[in-house]
C-alpha positions in Angstrom: 46.1 57.9 -193.8 48.8 57.8 -196.5 52.3 59.1 -195.8 53.2 62.6 -196.9 54.9 62.7 -200.3 57.0 65.9 -200.7 55.2 68.1 -203.1 57.6 71.0 -203.6 58.7 74.1 -201.8 55.7 76.4 -202.1 55.2 75.4 -205.7 51.7 75.8 -207.2 49.3 74.0 -209.6 45.8 74.6 -210.7 42.7 72.4 -211.5 40.2 74.5 -213.5 36.7 73.2 -214.3 35.1 74.5 -217.4 31.6 73.9 -218.7 31.1 73.0 -222.4 28.3 74.9 -224.1 26.6 75.3 -227.5 26.4 78.3 -229.7 23.7 79.8 -227.4 25.9 79.3 -224.3 23.7 76.5 -223.0 25.2 73.3 -221.6 25.8 70.4 -224.0 24.1 67.9 -221.8 23.9 64.4 -223.2 26.0 65.6 -226.2 28.9 66.2 -223.8 30.6 62.8 -223.6 31.5 62.7 -227.4 32.9 66.2 -227.2 34.9 65.5 -224.0 36.4 62.4 -225.6 38.0 64.6 -228.3 39.5 67.0 -225.8 41.1 64.6 -223.2 44.8 64.6 -223.5 48.1 64.5 -221.5 50.8 66.9 -222.6 53.9 68.6 -221.1 51.6 71.7 -220.8 49.1 69.9 -218.6 46.2 67.4 -218.7 42.6 67.7 -219.9 40.2 65.2 -218.3 36.5 64.7 -218.0 34.5 65.4 -214.8 31.5 64.1 -212.9 29.3 66.3 -215.2 29.5 65.0 -218.8 29.6 68.4 -220.3 32.5 69.6 -218.3 36.3 69.3 -218.6 39.0 69.8 -216.0 42.3 71.5 -217.0 45.2 70.4 -214.8 48.5 72.4 -214.9 51.9 70.8 -214.1 53.7 71.7 -210.9 54.7 75.4 -211.4 57.1 77.8 -209.7 54.6 80.6 -209.8 51.3 81.9 -211.2 52.8 83.1 -214.5 53.7 79.5 -215.4 50.2 78.5 -214.3 48.7 81.1 -216.7 50.9 79.8 -219.6 49.8 76.3 -219.0 46.1 77.2 -218.8 46.4 79.4 -221.9 47.6 76.4 -223.9 45.0 74.1 -222.4 42.1 76.5 -223.0 43.5 77.1 -226.5 43.4 73.3 -227.1 39.7 73.4 -226.3 38.8 76.3 -228.5 41.0 75.0 -231.3 38.6 72.1 -231.7 35.7 74.4 -232.1 34.4 73.8 -228.6 33.0 76.7 -226.6 33.8 76.8 -222.9 32.2 78.8 -220.1 33.8 79.5 -216.7 31.4 80.2 -213.8 30.7 78.7 -210.5 27.2 77.7 -211.7 25.8 77.8 -215.2 23.4 80.7 -215.1 20.5 79.1 -216.9 20.9 75.3 -216.3 17.5 73.9 -215.3 16.9 72.3 -212.0 17.6 68.5 -212.2 19.2 68.9 -215.7 22.7 67.7 -214.8 23.9 64.7 -216.8 26.4 62.6 -214.8 29.3 60.5 -215.9 29.9 57.0 -214.6 32.9 55.6 -212.8 33.4 53.7 -209.5 34.1 57.0 -207.7 31.4 59.0 -209.5 28.8 56.2 -208.9 29.6 56.2 -205.2 29.2 60.0 -205.0 26.0 59.9 -207.0 24.6 57.2 -204.7 25.4 59.3 -201.6 24.4 62.7 -202.9 21.1 61.5 -204.6 19.2 64.5 -205.9 21.7 67.0 -204.6 23.7 66.8 -207.9 21.0 68.8 -209.6 22.9 71.4 -211.6 26.6 71.6 -212.7 29.0 73.6 -210.7 32.6 74.5 -211.5 35.6 75.4 -209.4 39.0 76.9 -209.5 41.2 74.8 -207.3 44.8 75.8 -206.4 47.3 73.4 -204.9 50.4 74.6 -203.0 53.2 72.2 -202.5 55.1 71.6 -199.3 58.1 69.5 -198.4 56.6 67.9 -195.4 53.3 67.7 -193.4 54.5 70.1 -190.7 55.1 72.9 -193.1 51.7 72.2 -194.7 49.9 72.4 -191.4 51.5 75.7 -190.6 50.3 77.1 -193.9 46.9 75.5 -193.4 46.2 77.9 -190.5 47.0 81.0 -192.6 45.0 79.8 -195.6 42.1 78.8 -193.4 41.7 82.3 -192.2 41.7 83.5 -195.9 38.9 81.1 -197.0 36.2 83.8 -196.9 38.4 86.4 -198.7 39.3 84.0 -201.5 35.7 82.9 -201.9 34.7 86.6 -202.2 37.4 87.5 -204.7 36.3 84.6 -207.0 32.6 84.8 -206.4 30.8 85.0 -209.8 27.7 82.8 -209.7 24.7 85.0 -208.8 22.3 83.4 -211.2 20.8 80.0 -210.7 18.2 78.4 -213.0 17.9 81.7 -214.9 17.0 83.8 -211.9 19.0 86.0 -209.5 19.7 84.0 -206.3 20.5 87.2 -204.4 23.9 85.6 -203.6 27.4 86.4 -204.9 28.3 82.7 -205.1 25.4 80.3 -205.6 27.9 77.6 -206.0 28.9 78.0 -202.4 25.4 77.5 -201.2 25.0 74.4 -203.4 28.2 72.8 -202.1 27.1 73.4 -198.5 24.3 70.9 -199.1 26.9 68.2 -199.9 28.1 65.9 -197.1 31.5 66.6 -195.6 31.8 69.9 -197.5 32.5 72.5 -194.8 34.8 75.3 -193.8 38.2 73.8 -192.8 38.2 73.0 -189.1 40.7 74.5 -186.7 43.7 72.2 -186.7 47.2 73.0 -185.4 49.1 69.8 -186.3 49.3 66.9 -188.7 48.2 64.5 -185.9 45.0 66.6 -185.3 44.3 66.4 -189.0 44.8 62.6 -189.1 42.6 62.1 -186.0 39.8 64.3 -187.3 39.8 62.9 -190.8 39.8 59.3 -189.6 36.8 59.9 -187.4 34.9 61.5 -190.2 35.7 58.6 -192.6 34.7 56.0 -190.1 31.3 57.7 -189.5 30.7 58.1 -193.2 32.0 54.6 -194.0 34.1 56.3 -196.7 37.1 54.6 -198.2 39.8 57.3 -198.1 40.6 60.9 -197.2 39.6 62.2 -200.7 36.0 61.8 -199.7 36.4 64.6 -197.1 35.7 67.8 -199.1 36.6 70.7 -196.8 37.2 74.0 -198.6 40.8 73.6 -197.7 42.3 70.2 -197.3 45.7 68.4 -197.2 46.5 66.0 -200.1 49.3 63.9 -198.7 49.8 61.8 -201.8 50.4 65.0 -203.8 52.3 66.8 -201.0 49.9 69.8 -201.3 47.3 71.8 -199.6 44.2 72.1 -201.9 42.3 75.4 -201.9 38.8 74.4 -203.1 36.3 77.2 -202.3 36.7 79.5 -205.4 34.2 79.7 -208.2 35.6 79.0 -211.7 36.8 82.4 -213.1 36.5 83.4 -216.8 39.5 85.8 -216.8 42.8 84.0 -217.2 44.6 87.0 -215.7 42.5 86.8 -212.6 43.0 83.0 -212.4 46.7 83.8 -212.3 46.2 86.6 -209.8 44.3 84.4 -207.4 46.8 81.7 -207.7 49.6 84.1 -206.8 47.5 85.4 -203.9 47.1 81.8 -202.5 50.8 81.2 -202.9 51.6 84.5 -201.2 49.3 83.8 -198.3 51.0 80.4 -197.8 54.4 82.1 -197.7 53.2 84.6 -195.2 51.8 81.8 -193.0 55.1 80.1 -192.9 57.2 83.3 -192.4 54.9 84.9 -189.8 52.4 82.4 -188.3 49.2 84.0 -187.0 49.1 84.4 -183.2 45.4 83.6 -183.0 42.8 81.5 -184.8 39.1 82.1 -185.6 36.7 79.4 -184.1 35.0 77.2 -186.6 31.6 78.8 -186.1 32.9 82.3 -186.5 34.8 81.4 -189.7 31.6 79.8 -191.0 29.6 83.0 -190.4 32.3 85.0 -192.2 32.1 82.5 -195.1 28.3 82.8 -195.3 28.5 86.6 -195.4 30.8 86.5 -198.4 28.7 83.9 -200.2 25.8 86.2 -199.8 27.4 89.6 -200.4 30.8 88.9 -202.0 33.3 91.7 -201.3 30.6 94.1 -200.1 30.4 92.9 -196.5 32.3 93.0 -193.2 33.9 90.0 -191.5 35.4 89.2 -188.1 39.1 89.7 -188.4 41.7 87.8 -186.4 41.7 90.5 -183.7 38.0 89.8 -183.3 36.9 93.2 -184.7 34.5 93.7 -187.6 36.3 95.0 -190.7 35.2 95.7 -194.3 36.3 92.8 -196.4 37.8 95.1 -199.0 40.1 96.5 -196.3 41.1 92.9 -195.4 41.7 92.2 -199.1 44.0 95.2 -199.6 46.1 94.3 -196.5 46.3 90.6 -197.5 47.3 91.6 -201.0 50.0 93.9 -199.8 51.5 91.2 -197.5 51.4 88.6 -200.4 53.1 91.0 -202.7 56.0 91.5 -200.3 56.3 87.7 -199.8 56.3 86.9 -203.5 58.6 89.8 -204.5 61.6 88.0 -203.1 61.5 85.7 -206.1 59.9 88.0 -208.6 56.5 86.2 -208.5 54.3 89.1 -207.6 53.3 90.3 -211.1 50.0 88.4 -211.5 48.6 90.1 -208.3 48.0 93.2 -210.5 44.9 91.5 -211.8 43.5 91.2 -208.3 44.3 94.8 -207.6 42.5 95.9 -210.8 39.5 93.8 -209.8 39.3 95.4 -206.4 39.3 98.9 -208.1 36.2 98.1 -210.1 32.7 96.5 -209.6 32.7 93.0 -208.3 31.9 90.1 -210.7 28.3 89.5 -209.4 27.4 93.2 -210.1 29.0 93.1 -213.5 26.9 90.1 -214.3 23.7 91.7 -213.0 24.4 94.8 -215.1 24.8 92.6 -218.2 21.5 90.9 -217.6 19.8 94.3 -216.9 20.9 95.7 -220.2 20.9 92.7 -222.5 19.1 89.8 -220.8 20.5 86.4 -220.1 21.9 86.0 -223.6 24.2 88.9 -223.0 25.6 87.3 -219.8 26.2 83.9 -221.5 27.9 85.6 -224.5 30.1 87.6 -222.1 31.2 84.5 -220.0 32.0 82.5 -223.1 33.9 85.4 -224.7 36.0 86.1 -221.5 36.7 82.4 -221.0 37.9 82.1 -224.6 40.1 85.3 -224.4 43.6 83.8 -224.0 45.1 87.2 -223.2 42.6 88.5 -220.7 
């Protein structure tokens, strides 16, 4: 296991995966590599790279103090994509991509993944991943406990992939179900120290004959070479304001976890049940809370949001949380998408996702 490299004092950074689509909103497929080659760049505002799917790019922000800086970086990076006449779509799963239609890129890492996953890589998925930086591994593992409890909530808030192969899956986040079919992609296990993380991870790597810790894809995982915790469970989100809001929420939860560590932990199997319920129902469900009572998830969301606001207000970083509050006041994203399909068919949904992804103010 590599040594911990200090990654900042609760700084944040985002990796955002976007699908590249044609004028009808359909994936570029084999035409993707030539387009991705024109988009890849490294600038002070961030980095644009390719991904395992050839018709996808990943936008990487620099290390940021807070979510407003993240939004500014992503606004520039999304703008650099649209400025070249390329249409991007942010969703956990492309709504109409055919089964087995994924076209995969080749690299030593991607080839290894493709060999292990075989036919599981059947349709492109896209994530919003948030990194929180910590000065040392002890602080990171204290925050890990608090963020671990919040995995179902964060999944529910970002859930926006009800359609799969052109039909309604019945789920709020189809991407979550797809990723559960991948090896070593699970809810984060209950760990209370860095030593427990190292022991657990090394056993998994030995069993899988994997080369390093980055082949363990928990929904929340330490990244020692970056000095961060990586929050991985969220669907890609079209609204830039909501991306910033979710980033701020992750940062606020981490701050709360350091300031007031939880007195209890949910067992792995209970956390997994909570997580399945939100993948199925999104915000419209109940979960087992830390006091072992069943609570409406929207109630848990409002409490968590209030705590995060207090934690971030000390440094004036709470503003982006307003987008999460606004989202909680209206219909959840899966129902919004179902309404669009009911009124205008699948073309209406694709047009809407492309338009919102390209809206650099929304």
